[in-house]
C-alpha positions in Angstrom: 33.2 26.3 54.2 35.9 23.8 53.3 34.2 21.2 55.6 30.9 21.8 53.9 32.5 21.4 50.5 34.1 18.1 51.5 30.8 16.9 52.9 29.0 17.7 49.7 31.6 16.0 47.6 31.6 12.9 49.9 27.8 12.9 49.6 28.0 13.0 45.8 30.5 10.1 45.7 28.2 8.1 48.0 25.3 8.8 45.7 27.4 7.7 42.7 28.5 4.5 44.4 24.9 3.6 45.2 23.8 4.5 41.6 26.5 2.3 40.0 25.7 -0.6 42.4 22.1 -0.3 41.3 23.1 -0.3 37.6 25.4 -3.3 38.1 22.5 -5.1 39.8 20.1 -4.3 37.0 22.5 -5.5 34.4 23.1 -8.7 36.4 19.3 -9.3 36.5 19.1 -8.7 32.7 21.8 -11.3 32.1 20.1 -13.8 34.3 16.7 -13.2 32.9 15.2 -12.1 36.1 14.1 -8.6 34.8 10.5 -8.3 33.8 9.7 -6.5 30.6 11.6 -5.5 27.4 15.2 -4.4 27.5 14.7 -2.2 24.5 12.2 0.2 23.0 10.6 -1.4 19.9 9.2 1.9 18.7 12.1 4.3 19.3 15.1 1.9 19.2 14.2 -1.1 17.1 17.9 -1.6 16.2 18.5 -2.2 19.9 16.1 -5.2 19.7 17.9 -6.5 16.6 21.3 -6.2 18.3 20.2 -7.7 21.6 18.4 -10.7 20.0 21.4 -11.3 17.8 23.8 -11.2 20.8 21.4 -13.6 22.7 21.4 -16.0 19.7 25.2 -16.0 19.5 25.5 -16.4 23.3 23.2 -19.4 23.2 25.6 -21.2 20.9 24.2 -20.4 17.5 26.8 -19.9 14.7 26.1 -16.7 12.6 27.8 -18.5 9.7 24.8 -20.8 9.6 22.1 -18.1 9.7 22.2 -17.4 6.0 20.1 -14.3 6.6 17.3 -16.1 8.3 15.6 -14.7 11.4 17.2 -15.5 14.7 14.3 -14.1 16.8 14.3 -10.4 16.0 11.2 -10.6 13.7 9.5 -12.7 16.3 10.0 -9.9 18.9 8.3 -7.4 16.6 5.5 -9.7 15.5 4.7 -10.3 19.2 4.9 -6.5 19.9 2.8 -5.4 16.9 0.3 -8.2 16.5 0.0 -10.3 19.6 0.2 -7.3 21.9 -1.9 -5.1 19.5 0.6 -2.2 19.3 0.4 -1.7 15.6 -1.7 1.4 16.0 1.1 3.0 18.0 3.5 2.9 15.1 3.6 6.2 13.2 2.8 6.2 9.5 5.5 7.3 7.0 4.0 9.9 4.7 4.8 13.3 3.1 3.5 15.0 6.2 5.1 12.8 8.9 8.6 12.6 7.4 9.3 16.1 8.7 9.1 14.8 12.3 9.8 11.1 12.2 13.1 10.1 13.6 15.4 7.9 11.4 16.1 4.4 12.8 12.7 4.4 14.5 9.8 2.0 13.8 7.3 3.2 11.1 4.5 2.0 8.8 4.2 2.6 5.1 1.2 1.7 2.9 1.7 1.7 -0.8 1.6 -0.1 -4.1 4.6 -2.1 -5.4 5.5 -0.1 -8.5 8.8 -1.8 -9.3 10.7 -4.9 -8.1 14.4 -4.0 -8.2 15.8 -7.5 -7.6 18.1 -8.7 -4.9 20.8 -6.9 -3.1 23.8 -8.5 -1.4 25.1 -7.1 1.9 27.4 -8.0 4.7 24.9 -9.6 7.1 27.3 -10.7 9.9 30.9 -10.1 10.6 33.5 -10.3 13.4 34.6 -7.2 15.2 37.7 -8.7 16.9 36.2 -11.7 18.6 32.6 -10.3 18.7 30.0 -11.1 16.1 28.1 -8.1 14.8 25.2 -7.9 12.3 24.1 -5.3 9.7 20.7 -6.8 9.1 17.9 -4.2 9.0 20.6 -1.4 8.5 21.9 0.7 5.7 25.2 1.4 7.4 27.5 -0.6 9.7 27.6 0.4 13.4 31.2 -0.7 13.7 34.3 -0.7 11.4 34.4 -3.7 9.0 37.4 -5.4 7.6 37.3 -8.1 4.9 37.7 -11.5 6.5 36.8 -15.1 6.0 34.2 -14.7 8.8 32.3 -12.1 6.9 28.8 -13.4 6.0 27.2 -12.2 2.7 23.4 -12.3 2.8 20.6 -11.2 0.4 17.6 -8.9 0.7 15.0 -7.9 -1.9 14.4 -4.4 -3.0 10.9 -3.0 -3.7 10.1 0.5 -5.0 6.7 1.4 -3.5 4.5 4.5 -4.2 1.3 5.9 -2.8 -1.6 4.0 -4.5 -2.3 5.8 -7.8 -5.6 7.6 -7.8 -6.1 7.3 -4.1 -8.8 9.6 -2.9 -8.4 11.9 0.1 -11.0 10.1 2.2 -8.8 7.0 2.2 -5.8 9.0 3.4 -4.9 8.6 7.0 -2.6 10.7 9.1 -0.2 10.3 11.9 -1.1 13.7 13.4 -2.7 12.1 16.5 0.6 10.3 17.1 2.8 13.4 17.0 2.3 14.2 20.7 2.7 10.5 21.6 5.9 10.4 19.6 7.3 13.4 21.4 6.5 11.9 24.8 8.1 8.6 23.7 11.2 10.5 22.7 11.5 12.2 26.1 11.0 8.9 27.9 13.6 7.3 25.6 16.2 9.9 26.5 15.4 9.5 30.2 15.7 5.8 29.9 19.1 6.0 28.2 20.3 8.3 30.9 19.4 5.7 33.5 20.8 2.7 31.7 24.4 1.7 31.9 26.6 0.3 29.1 27.8 -3.3 28.9 31.3 -1.8 29.2 30.8 -1.4 32.9 30.8 -5.2 33.1 34.5 -5.2 32.3 35.5 -2.4 34.6 36.5 -2.6 38.3 33.7 -0.9 40.2 36.0 0.9 42.7 38.1 2.3 39.8 34.9 3.4 38.1 33.6 5.1 41.2 37.0 6.8 41.9 37.5 8.1 38.4 33.9 9.4 38.1 34.1 11.1 41.5 37.4 12.7 40.7 36.0 13.9 37.3 33.0 15.3 39.2 35.2 17.2 41.7 37.6 18.5 39.0 35.0 19.7 36.5 32.1 20.6 38.9 29.7 19.2 36.2 27.3 16.3 35.8 28.6 12.8 35.2 27.8 11.6 31.7 27.6 8.0 30.7 30.1 8.4 27.9 30.6 4.7 27.5 27.0 3.9 26.6 26.7 2.2 23.3 24.8 4.4 20.9 22.9 3.5 17.8 24.1 5.1 14.5 23.9 8.8 14.2 20.9 9.8 12.2 20.4 12.6 9.7 18.2 15.4 10.9 14.7 15.9 9.6 15.6 19.2 7.9 18.3 17.5 5.9 15.8 14.8 4.9 13.2 17.1 3.6 15.9 19.3 2.0 17.3 16.5 -0.1 13.9 15.4 -1.4 14.1 17.4 -4.6 13.5 15.1 -7.5 9.9 14.3 -7.0 6.6 15.7 -5.6 6.9 15.9 -1.8 3.2 15.2 -1.6 3.7 11.9 -3.4 6.2 10.2 -1.2 7.7 7.0 -2.5 9.7 4.5 -0.4 12.4 2.0 -1.0 11.5 -1.2 0.9 14.0 -3.8 1.8 12.5 -7.3 2.4 14.0 -10.0 4.6 13.0 -13.6 5.2 10.0 -13.6 2.8 9.4 -15.8 -0.3 9.2 -13.9 -3.5 5.8 -15.4 -4.3 4.2 -13.6 -1.3 4.1 -10.2 -3.2 3.8 -9.2 -6.8 3.8 -6.0 -8.8 0.9 -3.6 -8.2 0.0 -5.2 -4.8 -1.1 -2.8 -2.1 0.9 -3.7 1.0 1.4 -2.3 4.5 5.1 -2.6 5.6 6.3 -2.1 9.2 10.0 -1.7 9.7 13.0 0.6 10.5 12.9 4.0 8.8 16.2 5.2 7.3 17.0 7.7 4.6 18.8 6.9 1.3 21.2 9.8 1.7 23.0 7.7 4.3 24.6 5.9 1.4 26.8 9.0 0.9 28.2 8.6 4.5 30.1 5.5 3.8 27.5 2.8 4.3 28.7 1.1 1.1 32.5 1.2 1.5 35.2 -0.9 -0.2 33.8 -4.0 1.5 30.6 -3.6 -0.4 32.2 -2.8 -3.7 32.0 -5.7 -6.1 29.5 -7.7 -4.1 27.0 -7.5 -6.8 26.8 -5.6 -10.1 23.1 -5.1 -9.4 23.7 -3.6 -5.9 21.6 -0.5 -5.3 24.6 1.8 -5.0 25.9 0.8 -8.4 22.6 1.3 -10.2 22.3 4.2 -12.7 19.4 5.5 -10.6 21.4 5.4 -7.3 21.2 9.2 -6.9 17.4 9.0 -7.0 17.3 6.3 -4.3 19.5 8.5 -2.1 16.7 11.1 -2.1 13.8 8.9 -0.9 13.1 7.2 2.5 13.9 3.6 3.0 12.2 1.0 5.2 13.9 -2.2 6.4 10.8 -4.4 6.8 10.1 -6.7 9.8 6.5 -7.7 8.8 4.2 -6.9 5.9 0.7 -7.8 4.8 -1.3 -7.4 1.6 -4.3 -5.1 2.0 -7.7 -5.6 0.6 -10.0 -2.7 -0.3 -12.2 -3.1 2.8 -9.1 -2.7 5.0 -8.6 0.8 3.7 -12.0 2.0 5.0 -12.8 4.0 8.2 -13.0 1.7 11.2 -16.0 3.7 12.5 -18.4 1.6 10.4 -17.8 -2.1 10.6 -21.1 -3.9 11.0 -22.0 -7.5 10.5 -23.2 -8.0 7.0 -26.8 -9.0 8.0 -29.4 -9.3 5.3 -31.8 -6.6 6.5 -28.9 -4.1 7.0 -27.5 -4.8 3.5 -30.9 -4.3 1.9 -31.3 -1.0 3.7 -27.9 0.2 2.5 -28.6 -1.0 -1.0 -31.8 0.9 -1.2 -30.3 4.1 0.0 -27.3 3.8 -2.3 -29.4 3.0 -5.3 -31.5 6.1 -4.5 -28.4 8.2 -4.3 -27.1 7.0 -7.7 -30.6 7.5 -9.2 -30.5 11.1 -8.0 -27.0 11.7 -9.2 -27.7 10.6 -12.8 -30.9 12.5 -13.3 -33.5 10.0 -12.0 -32.5 7.4 -14.6 -33.4 4.3 -12.5 -32.3 1.8 -15.1 -28.9 3.4 -15.5 -28.6 3.6 -11.7 -29.2 -0.2 -11.4 -26.5 -0.9 -13.9 -24.2 1.6 -12.2 -24.6 -0.2 -8.9 -23.8 -3.5 -10.4 -20.8 -2.0 -12.2 -19.4 -0.6 -8.9 -19.7 -4.1 -7.3 -18.0 -5.9 -10.2 -14.7 -7.7 -9.6 -12.6 -10.2 -11.5 -12.9 -13.3 -9.4 -11.7 -15.9 -11.8 -9.9 -16.3 -15.2 -10.9 -19.0 -17.7 -8.5 -19.1 -20.6 -8.6 -15.4 -21.8 -11.9 -14.6 -20.1 -11.9 -12.4 -17.0 -15.0 -13.7 -15.1 -16.8 -11.2 -13.0 -15.9 -7.9 -14.8 -18.8 -5.6 -15.9 -17.7 -2.6 -17.8 -20.4 0.0 -18.5 -20.9 2.3 -21.5 -23.5 5.0 -21.0 -24.3 6.6 -24.4 -26.4 9.6 -25.6 -24.3 12.2 -23.9 -23.8 15.6 -25.6 -21.8 18.6 -24.7 -24.4 20.0 -22.4 -25.3 16.8 -20.5 -21.7 15.7 -20.1 -20.8 19.0 -18.4 -23.6 18.4 -15.9 -23.9 14.6 -15.4 -20.3 13.7 -16.2 -19.0 15.8 -13.4 -21.7 14.5 -11.0 -20.8 10.9 -11.8 -17.1 11.5 -11.4 -17.6 13.2 -8.0 -20.0 10.5 -6.8 -17.6 7.7 -7.8 -14.7 9.4 -6.1 -16.6 9.6 -2.8 -17.5 5.9 -3.0 -14.4 4.1 -4.3 -10.8 4.4 -2.9 -8.9 4.6 -6.2 -10.4 6.5 -9.1 -9.0 7.9 -12.4 -10.5 10.1 -15.2 -9.3 9.9 -18.8 -10.5 12.7 -21.2 -10.1 10.6 -24.4 -9.0 12.6 -27.4 -6.8 12.0 -30.4 -4.1 14.2 -28.9 -4.3 12.3 -25.7 -3.9 8.9 -27.4 -1.0 10.2 -29.6 1.0 11.7 -26.7 0.3 9.8 -23.5 2.2 6.8 -22.1 -0.5 4.4 -21.0 1.6 1.3 -20.6 4.6 1.1 -18.1 8.0 0.9 -19.9 11.3 -0.4 -18.7 14.0 2.2 -18.9 17.4 0.4 -19.1 19.3 3.7 -18.7 18.0 4.1 -15.2 17.2 0.4 -14.7 13.7 1.3 -13.5 10.2 0.6 -14.6 8.6 3.9 -15.6 5.1 4.2 -14.3 2.2 5.0 -16.6 -1.5 5.6 -16.6 -2.5 2.0 -16.7 -0.2 0.7 -13.9 -3.0 0.5 -11.4 -3.8 -1.3 -8.2 -6.5 -4.0 -8.0 -9.9 -2.4 -7.5 -9.2 0.8 -9.3 -11.9 2.6 -11.3 -11.5 4.5 -14.5 -14.0 6.9 -16.0 -13.4 7.6 -19.7 -15.0 10.6 -21.3 -15.2 9.8 -25.0 -17.4 12.8 -25.8 -14.4 14.8 -26.7 -13.1 12.3 -29.2 -13.2 13.9 -32.7 -12.1 12.7 -36.1 -8.3 12.6 -36.5 -5.3 10.5 -37.3 -3.7 8.2 -34.8 0.1 7.8 -34.9 1.8 4.6 -33.8 1.6 5.6 -30.1 -2.1 6.4 -30.5 -2.8 3.0 -32.2 -0.9 1.2 -29.4 -2.8 3.1 -26.7 -6.1 2.4 -28.3 -5.2 -1.3 -28.4 -4.1 -1.2 -24.7 -7.5 0.3 -23.7 -9.3 -2.3 -25.7 -7.4 -5.2 -24.2 -8.0 -3.8 -20.7 -11.7 -3.5 -21.1 -12.1 -6.8 -22.8 -9.5 -9.0 -21.2 -8.5 -7.1 -18.1 -4.8 -7.3 -19.1 -2.1 -4.7 -19.8 1.1 -5.2 -21.8 4.1 -3.9 -20.0 6.9 -2.8 -22.4 10.3 -4.2 -21.6 11.7 -3.0 -25.0 12.9 -6.4 -26.2 9.7 -8.1 -25.2 6.2 -7.3 -23.7 4.9 -8.9 -20.6 1.2 -9.4 -20.1 0.0 -8.3 -16.7 -3.4 -9.2 -15.2 -5.6 -6.3 -14.0 -8.8 -5.9 -12.1 -10.0 -2.4 -13.1 -13.6 -1.1 -13.4 -14.2 0.9 -16.6 -17.0 3.3 -17.1 -17.3 4.9 -20.6 -19.3 8.1 -21.3 -19.9 8.7 -25.0 -22.3 10.1 -27.6 -22.8 6.7 -29.3 -21.6 3.2 -28.6 -17.8 3.3 -28.3 -15.9 1.6 -31.1 -12.6 1.8 -29.3 -13.9 0.5 -26.0 -16.4 -2.5 -26.3 -18.1 -2.5 -22.9 -20.0 -5.4 -21.4 -23.1 -3.2 -20.9 -24.2 -0.5 -23.4 -27.1 1.6 -22.3 -28.5 4.9 -23.6 -28.6 7.5 -20.9 -32.0 9.0 -20.3 -32.1 11.6 -17.5 -35.4 13.1 -16.6 -34.2 15.7 -14.1 -31.2 18.1 -13.7 -31.8 18.9 -10.0 -28.8 18.7 -7.7 -28.8 15.8 -5.3 -28.9 16.5 -1.6 -25.7 16.6 0.5 -24.8 13.1 1.8 -24.0 12.7 5.5 -20.7 11.2 6.3 -22.4 8.2 8.0 -24.2 7.3 4.8 -21.0 7.6 2.8 -19.1 5.3 5.2 -22.0 2.8 5.0 -22.0 2.8 1.2 -18.2 2.4 1.0 -18.4 -0.5 3.4 -21.2 -2.0 1.3 -19.3 -1.8 -2.0 -15.9 -3.0 -0.6 -17.4 -5.9 1.4 -20.0 -7.3 -1.0 -17.8 -7.2 -4.1 -15.8 -10.0 -2.6 -18.7 -12.1 -1.6 -18.6 -15.8 -2.6 -21.3 -17.0 -4.9 -22.8 -20.3 -6.2 -25.8 -21.6 -8.1 -27.8 -24.5 -6.6 -28.5 -27.5 -8.9 -32.3 -26.7 -9.1 -31.5 -23.1 -10.0 -28.9 -24.1 -12.5 -31.5 -26.1 -14.4 -33.8 -23.1 -14.6 -31.0 -20.9 -15.9 -30.0 -23.4 -18.5 -33.6 -23.7 -19.8 -33.9 -19.9 -20.0 -30.7 -19.6 -21.9 -31.8 -22.3 -24.4 -35.1 -20.5 -24.9 -33.5 -17.1 -25.4 -31.1 -18.6 -28.0 -34.0 -20.1 -29.9 -35.9 -16.8 -29.8 -32.9 -14.7 -30.9 -30.1 -16.4 -32.9 -27.9 -13.3 -32.5 -27.3 -14.1 -28.8 -24.0 -15.8 -28.1 -21.8 -17.0 -25.3 -20.7 -13.5 -24.5 -24.3 -12.4 -23.8 -25.0 -15.5 -21.7 -21.8 -14.9 -19.7 -22.9 -11.3 -19.1 -26.3 -12.5 -17.9 -24.7 -14.8 -15.4 -22.3 -12.0 -14.2 -25.3 -9.7 -13.7 -27.1 -12.5 -11.8 -24.1 -12.9 -9.5 -23.9 -9.2 -8.9 -27.6 -8.8 -8.2 -27.3 -11.6 -5.6 -24.3 -9.9 -4.1 -26.0 -6.5 -4.0 -28.6 -8.1 -1.6 -25.9 -9.8 0.5 -26.9 -13.2 -0.8 -24.4 -15.9 -1.8 -26.7 -18.0 -4.0 -28.7 -17.0 -7.1 -32.4 -17.1 -6.3 -35.3 -17.3 -8.7 -36.3 -13.7 -7.8 -32.8 -12.4 -8.6 -32.7 -14.3 -11.9 -36.0 -12.7 -12.9 -34.5 -9.4 -12.1 -31.6 -10.2 -14.5 -34.1 -11.0 -17.3 -36.1 -7.8 -16.6 -33.1 -5.5 -16.6 -31.9 -7.1 -19.9 -35.3 -6.6 -21.4 -35.5 -3.0 -20.4 -31.9 -2.4 -21.7 -32.6 -4.0 -25.1 -35.9 -2.1 -25.3 -34.1 1.2 -24.7 -31.5 0.3 -27.3 -34.2 -0.4 -29.9 -35.9 2.9 -29.1 -32.7 4.7 -29.5 -32.0 3.0 -32.8 -35.5 3.7 -34.1 -35.1 7.4 -33.1 -31.8 7.6 -35.0 -33.4 6.0 -38.1 -36.3 8.4 -37.9 -34.0 11.4 -37.6 -31.9 10.3 -40.6 -34.9 9.8 -42.9 -36.6 13.1 -42.0 
């Protein structure tokens, strides 16, 4: 038996010698660049890519003191992996659902609206650990002990507080559920990979000593040989502790603190919808010493010194590698992405118009204006005029009709547009609600409000509940805010000592008994339904086609040819001569309607047929207004 035991032990040692020789060869090949493929896992170990590219840059002769926070090749690695190699779809999405299984320090995506811009944060970007340069870029905490020295490099990064887009409808939401199994498989492969890889410390050890010590340990303990010298990435908090600490906000409304590197401030602005890709960490790590005495005093505005530091310790953080601003059409399902050909656009237009007509009680004229309203978009600003907006005020609603058609319209709009809101306008609502964002200097944060919205949002305002009453100072301010939004597409943000005017691009639909005095819409039309029958269920394929139609065509370029321009000018002069009450506002509205009618057919130039449609719609609208006025006069005299 003793001979057998010695034979087994000798065999184990031989196996270990061969294994370590293979490891040494692999590392030698890595150093010489003969290995094919990545030396790190961009998905599960992005910090490994950051560290290795930093070490490579230093080894090639670059001086970290001259980096000044600029990219040394790490961002290039991820841009190549995500974009050039098309691996973006493999990156899990950070959401209220996925945060329970996502691994900190892994690569994630986050889509949201920039709700607040918190300024810049100073951090120790590079420092010397003995004679070796280290970096803290894309990290919350240092991997190695830091001591204050003249070699320490202080860099800057920007802080953005991002939230899920306000009013985002469920059909826009996308999930990482299909990636959960893939994530688990990647985790298993990562563990196996780390077991096979050796640490750079082996480079400095004598191979025979290593083999001898490992064999002796194996024989003494009778256990497996562990690669205890392998360099590990920072320990991460568990998923239970993450979800357990998220106590101060709705877990279904997951915000994210995004740290931006190597990007001009002009690239992003407040209320932009942006997709960020970067390293997922959790704010609670600040409690673990990430900001020690080295960080103290770096900047009075550092995140850890903010009055709201406790709040940021309870939300996820993303150290961003790449980002991109998202347009509305990029939020749609990829299952319907056709070429915008004329015949297809016309077919979709016809079916959508039929659907809208059915929804609002077979009122064809209202359905036409509703279609144009849903296609409207601010595409230019001339002085204080927001060119392209088309707010709509449907009047003649009563308590019965609003309960039927108000709900139908609201549901239909939610199914068609990605971001929708509903405001039940009452005196109590105006007097008590915060419509404009306000800066809270106690927490040093911008408090979100109803009118802090992303571009392309839609608001339906039910004014039928507005009764006689007295507005307080808040109510008067809110009424003015709504008026400025519908007229100028601007919202005043309250910074206590001053107000900042922020441009908006929000579609507003007003439902009221009579023409709204608070909300002067571009189009006022009495609502005349002829049927209360329920519209038929809409297939998903039709909904996707309509969503694509509205998102794509609202951004279509438009122009008027010189010949057509002359026709339009002559018609405007003739209309002014026939009715002196017409002014520049009316003519501007006609041109906007002309642009939207052309866009609704997928055309980029105003044609004579489309211009005739503009005049006919305007004639029918004014005719209905006159009938309504005469009906009201008759009722008052009888």
